[in-house]
Each structure stands twice: as structure tokens, then as C-alpha cells.
C-alpha positions in Angstrom: 109.4 -75.6 76.6 107.6 -77.9 74.2 110.8 -78.7 72.3 112.5 -79.9 75.5 109.3 -81.8 76.6 109.2 -79.9 79.9 106.2 -81.0 81.9 106.4 -78.7 85.0 107.4 -75.5 83.3 105.3 -72.8 81.5 105.3 -69.2 80.7 104.2 -67.6 83.9 104.0 -64.0 82.8 103.5 -62.6 79.3 105.3 -59.3 80.1 106.2 -57.8 76.7 106.6 -58.8 73.1 110.1 -60.0 73.7 110.0 -60.5 77.5 108.4 -63.5 79.3 108.9 -65.0 82.7 108.8 -68.8 83.0 108.1 -70.8 86.1 108.5 -74.4 87.0 110.7 -77.0 88.7 114.2 -75.8 89.1 115.8 -78.8 87.2 113.6 -78.0 84.2 114.3 -74.3 84.4 118.1 -75.1 84.4 117.5 -77.2 81.3 115.6 -74.4 79.6 118.1 -71.7 80.4 121.0 -73.9 79.1 119.0 -74.6 75.9 118.1 -70.9 75.4 121.7 -69.8 76.0 123.1 -72.4 73.6 120.7 -71.2 70.9 121.4 -67.5 71.4 124.3 -66.4 73.6 123.1 -62.7 73.4 119.6 -63.3 74.9 119.0 -61.9 78.4 118.1 -64.7 80.8 118.3 -64.6 84.6 116.7 -66.2 87.6 114.4 -64.1 89.7 114.5 -64.5 93.5 111.1 -65.6 94.6 112.0 -67.2 98.0 112.0 -70.6 96.3 108.3 -70.4 95.4 107.5 -71.0 91.7 104.6 -68.6 91.4 102.2 -69.4 88.5 103.8 -72.8 88.1 101.7 -75.7 86.8 102.3 -77.8 89.9 100.7 -75.2 92.2 97.3 -76.3 90.8 97.3 -78.9 93.6 96.7 -76.1 96.1 93.6 -74.8 94.2 91.1 -76.6 96.6 93.0 -75.6 99.7 93.2 -71.9 98.6 89.5 -72.0 97.7 88.6 -73.2 101.2 90.8 -70.5 102.8 89.4 -67.7 100.6 85.8 -68.8 101.3 86.5 -68.8 105.0 87.9 -65.3 104.7 84.8 -64.2 102.8 82.6 -65.1 105.7 84.3 -62.6 107.9 83.6 -58.8 108.1 86.9 -58.1 106.4 86.1 -60.3 103.4 86.2 -59.8 99.7 82.7 -59.9 98.4 82.2 -61.6 95.1 81.4 -59.0 92.5 81.3 -58.5 88.8 84.1 -56.2 87.8 83.3 -52.9 86.2 83.9 -52.8 82.4 86.8 -50.4 83.1 88.6 -53.0 85.2 91.7 -54.2 83.4 92.8 -57.6 84.7 96.0 -59.5 84.0 94.3 -62.9 84.7 91.4 -63.0 82.1 88.8 -63.2 84.9 85.8 -60.9 84.9 84.6 -61.3 88.5 86.3 -60.4 91.7 86.0 -63.2 94.2 88.1 -66.0 95.7 88.5 -67.6 92.2 90.0 -64.4 90.9 92.5 -64.4 93.7 93.4 -68.1 93.1 93.7 -67.5 89.4 96.2 -64.7 90.0 98.4 -67.0 92.0 98.2 -70.2 90.0 97.7 -69.2 86.4 99.8 -67.2 84.0 99.8 -63.4 84.1 98.8 -61.6 80.9 100.5 -58.3 81.6 101.1 -57.3 78.0 97.5 -58.0 77.0 96.3 -55.8 79.9 98.6 -52.9 79.0 97.6 -53.1 75.3 93.9 -52.8 76.3 94.4 -49.5 78.2 92.9 -46.4 76.5 95.5 -44.1 74.7 97.2 -41.6 76.9 96.3 -43.3 80.2 98.4 -42.6 83.3 100.0 -45.6 84.9 101.0 -45.3 88.6 103.3 -47.9 90.1 103.3 -48.1 93.8 106.2 -50.3 94.8 109.9 -50.4 95.7 111.1 -50.2 92.1 109.8 -49.4 88.6 109.9 -52.9 87.3 106.4 -52.8 85.9 106.8 -49.4 84.3 110.0 -50.7 82.6 107.9 -53.5 81.0 105.2 -51.0 80.0 107.7 -48.9 78.1 108.5 -52.0 76.0 104.8 -52.3 75.1 103.4 -48.8 74.7 104.9 -45.3 74.2 101.7 -43.3 74.5 101.1 -43.8 78.2 102.1 -41.5 81.1 104.2 -43.4 83.6 104.5 -42.4 87.3 106.4 -44.2 90.1 105.4 -43.3 93.6 108.1 -45.0 95.5 111.8 -45.0 94.9 114.3 -47.5 96.2 116.7 -45.1 97.8 114.4 -43.1 100.1 111.1 -44.7 101.2 108.7 -42.0 102.4 105.0 -41.8 103.5 102.1 -42.3 101.1 101.0 -38.7 101.7 104.4 -37.4 100.5 104.2 -39.7 97.4 100.6 -38.5 96.6 101.9 -34.9 96.7 104.7 -36.0 94.4 102.1 -37.6 92.1 100.1 -34.3 91.9 103.3 -32.4 91.1 104.3 -34.9 88.3 100.8 -35.3 87.0 99.0 -32.0 87.2 95.2 -32.2 87.2 93.5 -30.6 84.3 89.7 -30.0 84.2 89.4 -32.5 81.4 91.4 -35.2 83.1 89.5 -37.8 85.2 90.8 -40.0 88.0 89.3 -42.9 86.1 92.2 -42.5 83.6 94.7 -43.6 86.3 95.6 -47.3 86.3 
């Protein structure tokens, strides 16, 4: 990015030691991809469909004030997110220690430090991914081998949350020594 002098592109997600996601203007991303492929033909590089929104891109900073106003308005309703200091056990991918509108904005506009968060988990933790695929668990496997990984949803057959919680209890039997606080 620096070598090419790209001004609107940055690492958007620090996923794993050898896996990052970049975000920026499409013409700059094209330049970067061409440059990377010319340097090393064997490197895996692909575009991710984000419905034409460059999440975590530098130029999204212009929306900071707008988003702040919207989140503050939401916080004044009965369904709001109350500003709170996060518990010490909270593991964030945004390097923010309080949960309020600024936390939400940071998660949309700034880089995601996924690898850093995974590295900070206690040894032997259980990670539960709730989503249509196991993309995050795949990244975690590249970072740590001592974690227990569980996916609740599978692409082929969506089912209810109750069924998936039963599935979780079968895959991850509770032991008296195991605490729910060890699930991330």
C-alpha cells in the first residue's frame, strides 16, 4: 500500500499472520491486486462481495459525525445501547474499552484486529460461531490450535436456534469444571 502510494486503501482486517483484508477505492484495490500478483503469482488474492461498500475504508471517516448523531438518537430510546465500561473479560476486535456509540462507529470505520483478539483468548477456550458459514473459525485455525471451535449454523440446512443450541450441547458437553464464561 505504501510502496504504491495508495491514499484511500488500508488493511481493513488483521485476520491471521498471513491473511489480511484490505479495503479502499476500487481503482486502488485493482492496482494493489495487480502489484501483489506480479510480485508473487502463488499468493491467494480475491475480491470479497460487500455490496459495493468498502467497510473499514479510510474514506468512510466522513460519516463519523453522521453515525454519531444517529447512534446518540438511538441511545435516547428505550431500545438503546447504554454506554458502559466493558468487563475485563470482554475481547474486542476494535481496541476500544467502552461499549457505546463510539464503539459501534469504530467497528464500522476502523480496522478490525481479529488476530490480536484471538491471541488474547485464554488457552483452551471454546469459540462458537453463529453464522451462515465457518469463515471466522477458519481464520482462528490459522492463529491458534489450542481452542475448541464450534459452528452453530451450516450453509446447507438452516434450522432454529433451539436446535443449534442442542447441537452445541452435544458437541461441547458441559463438565462441572467448565464455565459458560469460557465460551467466546
